[in-house]
N, C-alpha and C positions, 0 to 999 in steps of 0.2 A: 700091523698086518703085513704078511709076507707078499712078495711080488707075485708068487703063484696064485694066491687068493685074489689079488687085485686083477690078474688076468682072467680068472674065472668070472669075476663080477663084470668085467668089460665084455667078455664073451656073452654072458647072460643078457646083458642090455642090448648088445648088437644083434644077438639071435632073436630076441623078442621083437625088436624093430623090424628085422628082416621078415619074420613070420607074418607080422601084420601087414607088411607091404605085399607079400605074396598072396595073402587072403584078399586084399584090395584088388590086386591085379587079376586074381582068379585063375592063375595057371600054377597048379600045384607041382608040376615038374620042376619048377624053380626051387623047390625045397632041397633039391640036390645041392644047391649052393651053400646050404648050411655046413657042408663039409669044408668048404673054402673058409667060411667064417671061423669054424672051429680051428683050422690050421693057422690062420692068421693070429689068433689070440692064445692058442694052447699048444698044439703039437709043433708048429713052426717047422715043418719039413720042407716046404717050398718057399723060396724067396720071391713072393709075388711082386715086390719092388725090385725087379732084377737089375735096374739101372744103377742101384746103389748097393754098396757093400753092407752086409748085415752086422757084423761084429768088428768093424773097423772104421776109422775116421774117413769121411768122404770130403772131397774137394768142395769149395764154395759153389762151383758150377753145378755139381751134382745135386747139392742141397737146394739150389735155386731151381733146377730142373724138377726135382721131386715136389717142391712147393707148387710149381706151375702145373704139373700133371694133376696133382690133387685138386687145385683150384678149377681146372678145365672140367674134370669129372664131376666135381661138386656142383658147379654152376650149370653144367649140362643137365644134370638130374633135376636141379631146381627149376630149369626152364621147361622141362618135359612135364613135371608133376605138380609144381606149385605156382610159379608166376614167371612172366617174361616181360621184357621192356619192349615198347612199340613207340616209334616216333611218327607223329602226324606229318605226312609229306605234302598234302594238298589241302585246299580250303573247303572240302565237301561237308565238313561238320561245323563250319563257323556259323555263329559265334560261340557255339557250345565248346568246341575244341579248336584251337588255333594251330596254324602251321608252326612247327617247331616245338609243340608240346610233346614231352616224353611221358608215356603212360605206364603205370604199373598195371599189368594185365593178369588178373587171377585166372589160373587154370582150374582151380578147385570150384569156381562158381557154378559151372555146368558139368564138371567132371573132365579131367585131363584125358587127351587121346594118346594112345600108344602111337609112336611114330610109324608111318608107312615105310619110310626109308631110314632105318637106324644108322646106316653107315654114311656119315657126312662130315664135312669140315666144321669144326665147332663154331657156333655163334654166327652162322650164315643161314639165309633163307633159301637162296637158290643159286647164287653166283659167288665165285671166289673174289676176295677183296681186290686183288691186283690184276689178275689175268682175266677176270670177268667170265671165266669158264664155268662149267657146271660144278656145283659144290657138293653133290651127293653121288652115291653109287647105286646102281640098279641091281647089284649082286644079291642083296637081300631085300625082299618086299613083303611086309606084314599086312594082313587084312585090317580093315577098320575095326577098332575096339575103343570104346570110351569107358573109363572107369567111373564109378559112382562119385557124384559131386555133391555140393552143398544145396543145390537148387536147380531150377529149370528156367528157360528163357521166358521172359514176361514181356507184355506190351510196353513199349517205350524204353526198353533196355538198350544202352549203347553196347554194341557187340563188335569184337574183332573176329574176323573170319577169313578163310582163304578164298580168293577171288574165283567164283565158280566157272567163269569163262576163261580162266587162265591156264587151262590144260594144254592148249596149243599156243605157242608164242612166236611172233615174228621178232627176231633179235634186233633188227634194224629199227623197229617201232614198238618197243615194249609197252609204251604208255597207252596204246590202243589195243583193244581185244582183236585177236586174229580174226574172229568171226565178223566183227564189224568191218575190218579191212577187206574181207572177202565180199561182204554185202556192198560196201562202198564201191569197190572196184567193179562189181557186177552192174551197179546202177550207172557208173560212168560208161561201161561198154554199151549198155542199153541206150543211153542218151546219145552216144556218138553215132550209133547205127540209125537211130530215129532222125538225127540231123542229116544223115547221108541218104535219107529216103528209103532205107531198106525195110522189108517187112519185119515186124517184131517176132522174136522167137520166144518160146516158153521161158519163164524165170529160171527153171532148172538148168537150161542151156548156159545162161550167162553166169550162174553160180559155179558151174563146173569149169567154165572157161576162166573165171576169176581165180579159182583155186589153183589151176594149172599155171597161170601167169605168176601168182605169188610164190608157188614152189620153185619156179624157174628163176625168179629175180631175187628172192630173199632167203635167209637162213631161218628154218623153222625147226623148233624143238618141242618136245613134250615134257610136261611137268606133272608128277603125281600130286595128289591132293595136298599133302603136307608141305610141298615145295612151291606151291602157288603163292603169288604175292599176297600179303596181308592187307585187308581193307578194314575200316571201321565205319559203321553206319548205325542207325537206330532201327530197332526191330518194330515195324509198324503192324505187320500181320503175322499171326501164329497159325500152325497147322489147323485146317478146317475153317478158318476165317474166309470172308469174302470182302475184298478190298474194292473201293470205288473212289475215284478222284474226279471232282467236277469243279472247274474254275479255280484250281489250285487247293481246294479244300478236300481233306482226306476223310473218308468214311470207312469204318470197319463194322461189318454186319449192321449197316444202315445207321450207325451212330457216329457222330462227328468226332474225329481224333483231336483232343485239345492241343493247341499250339504251344510250343515252348517260347519263352520270352526271348530266347537267343536265336530263334529260327529266322532265316533270311530269305528274301526274294529279290529278283532283279526289278529295279525301278527305273523309269524314265524321269529324270530331273531336269526340268526346263527352266531356264533363267531369263531375265530381261535383256540378255545379250552380253552380260558381264560374266566373268568366271568366278568360281567359288574359291576362296582362300585355301590353299593346300593345308594350312595349319589346322583348319576346321576338320578336314578329313582325318588328319592325324589324331586329333583329339577324340574323334568318334570311333577310332580303331579301323578305319577303312584304308587298306593297303594301297600303295601307289599302283601296284600291278592290277588292282581291281577297278581302278578309275578309268573308265572309257568315255572319252568325249566324242560324241557322234556329229556334232556341229559346233559352231562357235558359241551356241547358247544352250546346248543340251548334253547331259551325261546319261550313261547307263551304269547304275551302281547296285551292288548287292547290299541290301539294308535290312536291318531288323525293323520291327514296327516302331520302336522308340526312336531309332535313328531317323526313319522316314518322318516322324512327327517333328523331330528337332530341325531337320532341313526344311520342312514345309514352312517353318516360322521365319526363315531368313528373308530379309527385305528384298533381295534380288531374285528370289525363287518364285516362279509363277505357277508351277505345277509339279507334283510328285505322284506318279501313277504306277501301280504295279504292272509288270509286263507279262501278260498271260497269253498263251496260245489259244486260238478259238476252238470251241467244240466241233468235232468232226473234221478238223484240219489234220490230215494224215501226216505223221512224222515217220519216215522209213527207218530211222534209227531207234525207234521205240519198240520194245517187246509187244507182241510177237512178230513184228515186221510184216504185217499183213494188211492190205487195203480193206479186207473184209471187216476188220475191227476198227480201223481208222482212229487209233489212239494217238495221243501226244502226251508230253510230260505233265500237262495241267488238266488233262481230260482223259481219264484212263479207267478201263474196267467197265462193268464189274468183272472181277477175276477171283475164282475160288482157289484157295491155297491148299495143295494136297496134304493129307495126313496119312500116317502109317496105317495100312489095313483098309483104307477107304477105297471104294471102286468108282470109277468115272466112266460113263458111256463115251465111246470114241467114234468119230467119223472124220472124213477128210476136211470138214470145215473147222473143227476144233482141235485137230491133231497138233497144229502148230503151237498150241499153248503147253502141251505136255510132251512133245516128241523128244526134247533134250533129256528130260527126266527118264523116259523109258529107254532111250538109246544109249545115253552116256552115263548119267548118274547111277542108274540101276542096271546097266550093262546087259541089255537085251539086243537081239538082232532085229531091228525095225526096218521094214521095207513097205513101200506103197506101190500097188500095181493098179492103175486106174482109180477106181473108188474103193478097192479092197485093201485093208491094212493087214499086214502080216507081222506078228511078233513071234520070234523064234520059229519062223517057217509055218506058223499056224494062223489062219484067218482069225481076226479079233475085232470085236465090236465094243470091247470094254477093257479096262486095265485096273488092277489092284496095286496100290502103291506099297513099296517095301520100306519106306523111310518117311520121316517128317520133313516138311519144308517151311521156309520162312520168307517173309517179304521185307526187305530192308530199304530205308530211304535216308539220305543225308539231310541234315538240318539246313544246309545251304541249298534250298530246293532247286534253284535254277542253275546251280554249278556243281552238281553231284551225279556222277555216273553210278547208278544204283539199280535196284530191281526193276525199275521202269525201263531200263536200257537192256538188261540182260537176264531178267526173270528171277527164278526162285533160288534161294540159298539152301542146299541140303544140310541136314543135321551133321553129317560127317565132315563138313567144311568149318563148323563153328570152333573157334580157338579158345575164346575166353571172354571175360567181362572186364573192361578197364575200371579200376577202382579210384585211382587218384593220379594227379599230375606230380611227378617227382622233379621235373626240370622243364623249363619253358624258355626257348631261345627265339628271339625276334630277328629274322633274317634281314630286316630293313633298318635296323638300329645299329649303333656302333659303341664300342667300349663296353662299360658296365651296363649301359642301357639295353644291351642285347639280352640280358637276363631278365625275364619278367618275374621278378620276386613275388609279386602279388598273386601269381598263379601257382607257385610251388606249394604242394600239400593240398591243393583244392580238390575236393571229391567230385566225381563225375556223376551227373544226373541224367 
Protein backbone atom coordinates (compact mmCIF):
# COMPACT_ATOMS: atom_id res chain seq x y z
CA UNK A 1 0.00 0.00 0.00
CA UNK A 2 1.36 3.42 -0.97
CA UNK A 3 1.94 6.17 1.58
CA UNK A 4 -0.72 8.27 -0.17
CA UNK A 5 -3.36 5.55 0.36
CA UNK A 6 -2.33 5.21 4.01
CA UNK A 7 -2.81 8.97 4.46
CA UNK A 8 -6.32 8.76 2.96
CA UNK A 9 -7.19 5.92 5.34
CA UNK A 10 -5.86 7.94 8.31
CA UNK A 11 -7.83 10.96 7.11
CA UNK A 12 -11.01 8.87 6.78
CA UNK A 13 -10.71 7.53 10.32
CA UNK A 14 -9.87 10.95 11.79
CA UNK A 15 -12.68 12.64 9.83
CA UNK A 16 -15.25 10.06 10.99
CA UNK A 17 -14.24 10.50 14.65
CA UNK A 18 -14.30 14.29 14.22
CA UNK A 19 -17.80 14.26 12.66
CA UNK A 20 -19.16 12.02 15.45
CA UNK A 21 -17.73 14.40 18.08
CA UNK A 22 -19.28 17.41 16.30
CA UNK A 23 -22.67 15.66 16.26
CA UNK A 24 -22.27 14.89 19.99
CA UNK A 25 -21.38 18.52 20.76
CA UNK A 26 -24.22 19.74 18.55
CA UNK A 27 -22.39 22.73 17.05
CA UNK A 28 -22.21 22.10 13.30
CA UNK A 29 -20.12 25.20 12.67
CA UNK A 30 -17.27 23.00 13.93
CA UNK A 31 -17.50 21.01 10.68
CA UNK A 32 -15.32 23.78 9.22
CA UNK A 33 -12.52 22.05 11.11
CA UNK A 34 -12.69 19.18 8.61
CA UNK A 35 -10.58 21.40 6.36
CA UNK A 36 -7.82 21.37 8.96
CA UNK A 37 -8.10 17.59 9.32
CA UNK A 38 -7.82 17.26 5.51
CA UNK A 39 -4.75 19.51 5.41
CA UNK A 40 -3.04 17.62 8.25
CA UNK A 41 -3.35 14.26 6.49
CA UNK A 42 -3.64 15.04 2.74
CA UNK A 43 -2.79 18.50 1.36
CA UNK A 44 -0.23 19.47 4.07
CA UNK A 45 -0.16 23.14 3.05
CA UNK A 46 0.16 24.46 6.61
CA UNK A 47 2.68 23.28 9.19
CA UNK A 48 0.30 23.03 12.14
CA UNK A 49 3.20 21.89 14.36
CA UNK A 50 5.04 25.13 13.64
CA UNK A 51 7.55 24.56 16.47
CA UNK A 52 9.22 21.74 14.55
CA UNK A 53 10.58 21.37 11.02
CA UNK A 54 8.45 19.29 8.69
CA UNK A 55 11.08 17.76 6.36
CA UNK A 56 14.25 17.96 8.42
CA UNK A 57 15.72 16.43 11.54
CA UNK A 58 14.69 18.19 14.77
CA UNK A 59 16.72 18.52 17.93
CA UNK A 60 15.99 16.39 21.01
CA UNK A 61 14.53 19.43 22.75
CA UNK A 62 12.04 20.03 19.93
CA UNK A 63 11.04 16.36 19.93
CA UNK A 64 10.46 16.48 23.67
CA UNK A 65 8.51 19.73 23.29
CA UNK A 66 6.37 18.16 20.57
CA UNK A 67 5.61 15.14 22.77
CA UNK A 68 4.77 17.44 25.72
CA UNK A 69 2.38 19.60 23.67
CA UNK A 70 0.63 16.50 22.31
CA UNK A 71 0.31 15.05 25.82
CA UNK A 72 -1.11 18.30 27.27
CA UNK A 73 -3.70 18.58 24.49
CA UNK A 74 -4.66 14.90 24.69
CA UNK A 75 -5.00 14.85 28.49
CA UNK A 76 -6.92 18.17 28.48
CA UNK A 77 -9.45 16.74 26.02
CA UNK A 78 -9.72 13.54 28.07
CA UNK A 79 -10.34 15.60 31.22
CA UNK A 80 -13.09 17.62 29.51
CA UNK A 81 -14.95 14.81 27.75
CA UNK A 82 -14.10 11.48 29.39
CA UNK A 83 -12.71 11.41 32.92
CA UNK A 84 -10.70 13.36 35.48
CA UNK A 85 -8.70 12.68 38.62
CA UNK A 86 -10.00 13.99 41.95
CA UNK A 87 -8.24 13.72 45.31
CA UNK A 88 -10.24 13.59 48.56
CA UNK A 89 -8.94 16.50 50.71
CA UNK A 90 -11.27 16.23 53.75
CA UNK A 91 -13.04 13.57 55.79
CA UNK A 92 -16.61 14.57 54.83
CA UNK A 93 -17.27 11.20 53.11
CA UNK A 94 -15.58 8.89 55.61
CA UNK A 95 -15.58 6.00 55.90
CA UNK A 96 -16.86 5.57 52.34
CA UNK A 97 -14.04 7.70 50.91
CA UNK A 98 -10.89 8.49 52.87
CA UNK A 99 -8.61 11.50 52.91
CA UNK A 100 -5.93 10.80 50.30
CA UNK A 101 -8.11 8.67 48.02
CA UNK A 102 -7.56 9.53 44.35
CA UNK A 103 -10.73 8.98 42.33
CA UNK A 104 -11.37 8.20 38.68
CA UNK A 105 -14.30 10.54 37.95
CA UNK A 106 -16.37 9.70 34.87
CA UNK A 107 -17.57 12.73 32.88
CA UNK A 108 -19.63 10.42 30.65
CA UNK A 109 -21.83 9.23 33.53
CA UNK A 110 -24.09 12.31 33.39
CA UNK A 111 -22.68 13.94 30.26
CA UNK A 112 -19.56 16.14 30.13
CA UNK A 113 -19.96 19.92 30.35
CA UNK A 114 -18.37 22.21 27.82
CA UNK A 115 -16.01 24.49 29.79
CA UNK A 116 -17.28 27.98 30.73
CA UNK A 117 -13.71 29.29 30.66
CA UNK A 118 -11.82 27.40 27.92
CA UNK A 119 -8.66 29.54 28.22
CA UNK A 120 -6.85 28.24 31.30
CA UNK A 121 -3.51 26.87 32.48
CA UNK A 122 -3.61 23.09 31.97
CA UNK A 123 -4.52 20.73 34.81
CA UNK A 124 -5.44 23.46 37.32
CA UNK A 125 -8.82 24.09 38.90
CA UNK A 126 -8.55 27.76 39.84
CA UNK A 127 -5.05 28.66 41.08
CA UNK A 128 -1.58 28.56 39.54
CA UNK A 129 0.74 25.92 41.10
CA UNK A 130 3.47 28.29 42.35
CA UNK A 131 2.17 31.86 42.27
CA UNK A 132 -1.31 30.90 43.59
CA UNK A 133 -2.74 33.45 41.17
CA UNK A 134 -5.81 32.98 38.96
CA UNK A 135 -5.27 30.13 36.49
CA UNK A 136 -7.96 31.02 33.93
CA UNK A 137 -8.77 33.93 31.62
CA UNK A 138 -12.07 35.81 31.35
CA UNK A 139 -11.45 36.72 27.71
CA UNK A 140 -13.71 33.89 26.51
CA UNK A 141 -16.78 32.76 28.46
CA UNK A 142 -19.08 30.07 27.06
CA UNK A 143 -22.64 29.50 28.34
CA UNK A 144 -23.55 26.29 30.15
CA UNK A 145 -23.93 23.28 27.85
CA UNK A 146 -23.97 19.62 28.88
CA UNK A 147 -23.48 16.91 26.27
CA UNK A 148 -25.50 13.69 26.25
CA UNK A 149 -24.25 11.21 28.84
CA UNK A 150 -24.76 7.56 29.75
CA UNK A 151 -27.33 8.20 32.48
CA UNK A 152 -28.81 10.56 35.05
CA UNK A 153 -28.20 11.31 38.72
CA UNK A 154 -29.87 8.78 41.02
CA UNK A 155 -30.53 8.59 44.75
CA UNK A 156 -27.44 7.63 46.76
CA UNK A 157 -24.99 8.36 43.90
CA UNK A 158 -21.63 9.75 45.00
CA UNK A 159 -21.21 12.95 42.96
CA UNK A 160 -18.33 15.32 42.23
CA UNK A 161 -19.62 18.88 41.74
CA UNK A 162 -18.48 22.50 41.84
CA UNK A 163 -19.07 24.14 45.22
CA UNK A 164 -22.25 26.24 44.70
CA UNK A 165 -21.32 28.87 47.29
CA UNK A 166 -17.80 29.14 45.81
CA UNK A 167 -18.60 31.93 43.37
CA UNK A 168 -17.19 34.57 45.73
CA UNK A 169 -14.01 33.69 47.64
CA UNK A 170 -12.03 35.34 50.43
CA UNK A 171 -8.45 34.45 49.48
CA UNK A 172 -7.24 34.70 53.08
CA UNK A 173 -9.82 32.08 54.20
CA UNK A 174 -10.63 29.88 51.21
CA UNK A 175 -11.71 26.93 53.36
CA UNK A 176 -14.84 28.85 54.49
CA UNK A 177 -17.62 30.12 52.22
CA UNK A 178 -17.58 33.89 51.71
CA UNK A 179 -21.27 33.97 52.59
CA UNK A 180 -20.70 32.16 55.89
CA UNK A 181 -17.88 34.61 56.69
CA UNK A 182 -20.34 37.47 56.07
CA UNK A 183 -23.04 35.89 58.24
CA UNK A 184 -20.52 35.08 60.98
CA UNK A 185 -19.16 38.64 60.96
CA UNK A 186 -22.73 40.06 61.07
CA UNK A 187 -23.58 37.83 64.06
CA UNK A 188 -20.44 39.04 65.86
CA UNK A 189 -21.35 42.68 65.18
CA UNK A 190 -24.88 42.13 66.47
CA UNK A 191 -23.58 40.39 69.58
CA UNK A 192 -21.06 43.14 70.33
CA UNK A 193 -23.75 45.80 70.09
CA UNK A 194 -26.13 43.84 72.32
CA UNK A 195 -23.40 43.55 74.97
CA UNK A 196 -22.90 47.31 74.71
CA UNK A 197 -26.56 47.93 75.46
CA UNK A 198 -27.35 49.38 72.02
CA UNK A 199 -30.77 48.96 70.46
CA UNK A 200 -30.77 46.13 67.90
CA UNK A 201 -30.90 47.02 64.20
CA UNK A 202 -32.45 45.00 61.34
CA UNK A 203 -30.40 41.95 60.19
CA UNK A 204 -29.93 43.59 56.77
CA UNK A 205 -27.98 46.41 58.44
CA UNK A 206 -25.45 44.01 59.99
CA UNK A 207 -25.12 41.98 56.78
CA UNK A 208 -24.31 45.10 54.75
CA UNK A 209 -21.85 46.31 57.40
CA UNK A 210 -20.21 42.85 57.43
CA UNK A 211 -19.82 42.87 53.63
CA UNK A 212 -18.14 46.26 53.77
CA UNK A 213 -15.78 45.19 56.56
CA UNK A 214 -14.77 42.03 54.66
CA UNK A 215 -14.24 43.98 51.41
CA UNK A 216 -12.01 46.43 53.29
CA UNK A 217 -9.97 43.81 55.15
CA UNK A 218 -9.57 40.95 52.71
CA UNK A 219 -8.97 40.10 49.04
CA UNK A 220 -12.18 38.93 47.39
CA UNK A 221 -12.37 37.29 43.95
CA UNK A 222 -15.12 35.83 41.76
CA UNK A 223 -14.97 32.34 40.23
CA UNK A 224 -17.16 31.09 37.34
CA UNK A 225 -18.98 27.77 37.77
CA UNK A 226 -16.31 25.51 36.24
CA UNK A 227 -13.52 27.17 38.30
CA UNK A 228 -15.15 26.71 41.70
CA UNK A 229 -13.64 24.12 44.06
CA UNK A 230 -14.67 20.51 43.47
CA UNK A 231 -16.62 18.76 46.24
CA UNK A 232 -17.72 15.14 46.54
CA UNK A 233 -20.89 14.17 48.44
CA UNK A 234 -23.75 11.71 48.15
CA UNK A 235 -26.97 12.72 46.37
CA UNK A 236 -29.76 12.36 48.91
CA UNK A 237 -32.51 14.33 47.18
CA UNK A 238 -33.46 14.61 43.48
CA UNK A 239 -35.45 17.40 41.77
CA UNK A 240 -39.06 17.35 43.03
CA UNK A 241 -38.22 15.41 46.23
CA UNK A 242 -39.03 16.63 49.73
CA UNK A 243 -36.28 16.05 52.31
CA UNK A 244 -36.85 15.84 56.05
CA UNK A 245 -34.29 15.07 58.78
CA UNK A 246 -35.37 14.23 62.32
CA UNK A 247 -32.93 13.11 65.03
CA UNK A 248 -30.27 12.48 62.39
CA UNK A 249 -32.52 10.13 60.37
CA UNK A 250 -33.11 11.24 56.77
CA UNK A 251 -36.46 10.88 55.00
CA UNK A 252 -37.15 11.47 51.31
CA UNK A 253 -40.83 11.82 50.36
CA UNK A 254 -41.70 10.47 53.84
CA UNK A 255 -39.63 7.29 53.32
CA UNK A 256 -36.48 6.64 55.39
CA UNK A 257 -33.18 6.76 53.50
CA UNK A 258 -31.22 3.52 54.11
CA UNK A 259 -27.97 4.08 55.98
CA UNK A 260 -24.63 3.08 54.49
CA UNK A 261 -22.49 0.74 56.56
CA UNK A 262 -19.64 3.26 56.23
CA UNK A 263 -21.73 6.23 57.41
CA UNK A 264 -20.39 8.08 60.47
CA UNK A 265 -21.73 10.20 63.32
CA UNK A 266 -20.03 11.97 66.20
CA UNK A 267 -20.28 9.98 69.42
CA UNK A 268 -19.46 10.78 73.04
CA UNK A 269 -17.34 7.93 74.41
CA UNK A 270 -17.11 8.00 78.22
CA UNK A 271 -14.62 5.78 80.07
CA UNK A 272 -14.08 4.87 83.73
CA UNK A 273 -11.35 7.50 83.94
CA UNK A 274 -8.68 5.65 81.96
CA UNK A 275 -7.65 6.44 78.39
CA UNK A 276 -8.18 4.21 75.37
CA UNK A 277 -5.07 2.70 73.80
CA UNK A 278 -4.17 4.72 70.63
CA UNK A 279 -3.37 1.44 68.86
CA UNK A 280 -7.07 0.56 69.11
CA UNK A 281 -8.03 3.76 67.30
CA UNK A 282 -5.45 2.99 64.62
CA UNK A 283 -6.89 -0.51 64.15
CA UNK A 284 -10.41 0.95 63.77
CA UNK A 285 -9.20 3.49 61.20
CA UNK A 286 -9.83 6.54 63.41
CA UNK A 287 -7.31 9.27 62.57
CA UNK A 288 -5.34 11.01 65.31
CA UNK A 289 -6.75 14.31 64.02
CA UNK A 290 -10.29 12.98 64.64
CA UNK A 291 -9.67 12.03 68.28
CA UNK A 292 -10.93 14.78 70.59
CA UNK A 293 -10.59 14.27 74.33
CA UNK A 294 -13.04 16.57 76.15
CA UNK A 295 -12.02 15.51 79.66
CA UNK A 296 -9.79 12.95 81.29
CA UNK A 297 -12.51 10.36 80.81
CA UNK A 298 -14.46 11.29 77.65
CA UNK A 299 -13.83 11.53 73.91
CA UNK A 300 -15.79 12.88 70.97
CA UNK A 301 -15.16 10.57 68.01
CA UNK A 302 -16.61 10.15 64.49
CA UNK A 303 -17.72 6.50 64.37
CA UNK A 304 -19.53 4.09 62.11
CA UNK A 305 -22.16 1.93 63.82
CA UNK A 306 -19.81 -1.05 63.74
CA UNK A 307 -16.98 0.97 65.32
CA UNK A 308 -19.37 2.27 67.99
CA UNK A 309 -20.40 -1.32 68.82
CA UNK A 310 -16.75 -2.42 68.99
CA UNK A 311 -15.80 0.42 71.38
CA UNK A 312 -18.92 -0.18 73.52
CA UNK A 313 -17.51 -3.63 74.38
CA UNK A 314 -14.22 -2.27 75.82
CA UNK A 315 -13.86 -3.00 79.51
CA UNK A 316 -13.03 0.62 80.42
CA UNK A 317 -15.85 2.19 78.34
CA UNK A 318 -18.99 3.17 80.25
CA UNK A 319 -21.05 4.89 77.54
CA UNK A 320 -21.11 5.37 73.74
CA UNK A 321 -23.81 7.87 72.74
CA UNK A 322 -24.47 9.60 69.39
CA UNK A 323 -24.19 13.39 69.66
CA UNK A 324 -27.38 14.90 68.17
CA UNK A 325 -28.62 18.48 68.17
CA UNK A 326 -32.05 18.94 69.77
CA UNK A 327 -35.19 19.53 67.64
CA UNK A 328 -36.01 23.24 67.40
CA UNK A 329 -32.49 24.26 68.42
CA UNK A 330 -31.70 27.00 65.89
CA UNK A 331 -28.26 26.76 64.23
CA UNK A 332 -27.45 30.09 62.48
CA UNK A 333 -24.96 28.41 60.12
CA UNK A 334 -27.59 25.99 58.75
CA UNK A 335 -29.54 26.77 55.57
CA UNK A 336 -31.70 28.89 55.19
CA UNK A 337 -30.16 30.82 58.13
CA UNK A 338 -33.56 31.87 59.47
CA UNK A 339 -34.97 31.62 62.99
CA UNK A 340 -38.39 31.20 61.39
CA UNK A 341 -37.38 27.68 60.39
CA UNK A 342 -35.15 26.89 63.37
CA UNK A 343 -33.31 24.03 61.65
CA UNK A 344 -30.03 22.35 62.61
CA UNK A 345 -27.86 19.62 61.08
CA UNK A 346 -29.83 16.78 62.74
CA UNK A 347 -33.33 18.28 62.49
CA UNK A 348 -33.93 19.84 59.10
CA UNK A 349 -36.88 20.46 56.79
CA UNK A 350 -39.26 19.54 55.34
CA UNK A 351 -37.67 21.16 52.29
CA UNK A 352 -38.89 20.77 48.71
CA UNK A 353 -36.13 20.48 46.08
CA UNK A 354 -36.88 22.50 42.90
CA UNK A 355 -37.20 20.83 39.50
CA UNK A 356 -37.02 22.41 36.05
CA UNK A 357 -40.38 23.81 34.93
CA UNK A 358 -42.02 23.58 38.37
CA UNK A 359 -43.56 26.67 39.99
CA UNK A 360 -43.49 27.66 43.66
CA UNK A 361 -45.57 30.31 45.40
CA UNK A 362 -43.41 33.02 46.93
CA UNK A 363 -43.78 35.35 49.88
CA UNK A 364 -41.33 36.98 52.27
CA UNK A 365 -41.57 34.03 54.68
CA UNK A 366 -40.30 31.36 52.24
CA UNK A 367 -38.18 33.52 49.91
CA UNK A 368 -35.03 32.67 51.93
CA UNK A 369 -35.33 29.06 50.67
CA UNK A 370 -35.12 29.98 46.99
CA UNK A 371 -33.64 33.49 46.77
CA UNK A 372 -30.14 32.31 45.83
CA UNK A 373 -31.57 30.15 43.04
CA UNK A 374 -33.61 33.06 41.67
CA UNK A 375 -30.96 35.74 42.11
CA UNK A 376 -27.67 33.91 41.47
CA UNK A 377 -28.04 30.50 39.83
CA UNK A 378 -30.75 31.63 37.40
CA UNK A 379 -29.50 35.23 37.04
CA UNK A 380 -32.61 37.29 37.81
CA UNK A 381 -32.73 40.73 39.37
CA UNK A 382 -34.36 40.00 42.76
CA UNK A 383 -35.42 42.78 45.15
CA UNK A 384 -37.71 43.01 48.15
CA UNK A 385 -39.54 46.18 49.17
CA UNK A 386 -41.48 45.67 52.38
CA UNK A 387 -43.61 42.59 51.72
CA UNK A 388 -43.48 42.90 47.92
CA UNK A 389 -41.05 40.72 45.94
CA UNK A 390 -39.77 42.04 42.61
CA UNK A 391 -38.21 39.75 39.99
CA UNK A 392 -36.71 41.65 37.05
CA UNK A 393 -38.55 44.80 38.26
CA UNK A 394 -41.97 43.12 38.23
CA UNK A 395 -43.99 42.20 41.35
CA UNK A 396 -43.97 38.41 41.79
CA UNK A 397 -45.84 35.97 44.01
CA UNK A 398 -44.52 32.84 42.26
CA UNK A 399 -41.48 31.61 40.38
CA UNK A 400 -40.93 28.92 37.71
CA UNK A 401 -37.53 27.24 37.91
CA UNK A 402 -35.29 27.01 34.83
CA UNK A 403 -33.02 24.20 36.08
CA UNK A 404 -32.99 21.01 38.16
CA UNK A 405 -31.52 21.03 41.68
CA UNK A 406 -30.13 18.39 44.04
CA UNK A 407 -29.56 17.93 47.77
CA UNK A 408 -26.15 16.51 48.75
CA UNK A 409 -24.91 15.15 52.09
CA UNK A 410 -21.59 13.69 53.24
CA UNK A 411 -21.45 10.22 54.78
CA UNK A 412 -19.54 11.69 57.73
CA UNK A 413 -22.77 13.33 58.88
CA UNK A 414 -21.41 15.55 61.67
CA UNK A 415 -18.25 16.57 59.82
CA UNK A 416 -19.52 17.49 56.38
CA UNK A 417 -20.22 20.95 54.97
CA UNK A 418 -23.02 20.00 52.58
CA UNK A 419 -26.50 21.07 51.43
CA UNK A 420 -27.62 21.45 55.03
CA UNK A 421 -25.13 24.33 55.25
CA UNK A 422 -25.38 26.02 51.84
CA UNK A 423 -28.52 24.72 50.11
CA UNK A 424 -29.14 23.25 46.69
CA UNK A 425 -26.70 22.06 44.01
CA UNK A 426 -27.73 23.23 40.49
CA UNK A 427 -27.47 20.79 37.58
CA UNK A 428 -24.89 23.00 35.84
CA UNK A 429 -22.51 22.50 38.82
CA UNK A 430 -22.41 18.68 38.53
CA UNK A 431 -19.02 17.44 37.25
CA UNK A 432 -19.26 13.65 37.18
CA UNK A 433 -19.50 10.35 39.01
CA UNK A 434 -16.49 8.79 40.78
CA UNK A 435 -16.12 5.18 39.61
CA UNK A 436 -13.15 3.73 41.49
CA UNK A 437 -10.08 4.56 43.58
CA UNK A 438 -6.87 4.37 41.55
CA UNK A 439 -4.53 5.48 44.38
CA UNK A 440 -4.91 5.99 48.13
CA UNK A 441 -2.34 7.74 50.34
CA UNK A 442 -2.53 7.78 54.15
CA UNK A 443 -1.21 11.13 55.38
CA UNK A 444 -0.60 9.79 58.90
CA UNK A 445 1.48 6.76 57.88
CA UNK A 446 5.11 6.57 56.77
CA UNK A 447 7.15 4.67 54.20
CA UNK A 448 5.32 2.07 52.14
CA UNK A 449 2.49 2.09 54.69
CA UNK A 450 1.44 5.44 53.23
CA UNK A 451 0.00 3.58 50.24
CA UNK A 452 -3.30 1.87 51.09
CA UNK A 453 -2.91 -1.00 48.62
CA UNK A 454 -6.20 -2.60 49.78
CA UNK A 455 -8.13 0.43 48.47
CA UNK A 456 -6.56 0.63 45.00
CA UNK A 457 -9.08 -0.45 42.34
CA UNK A 458 -11.98 -0.37 44.83
CA UNK A 459 -15.27 0.66 43.18
CA UNK A 460 -17.26 3.50 44.73
CA UNK A 461 -20.79 2.78 45.92
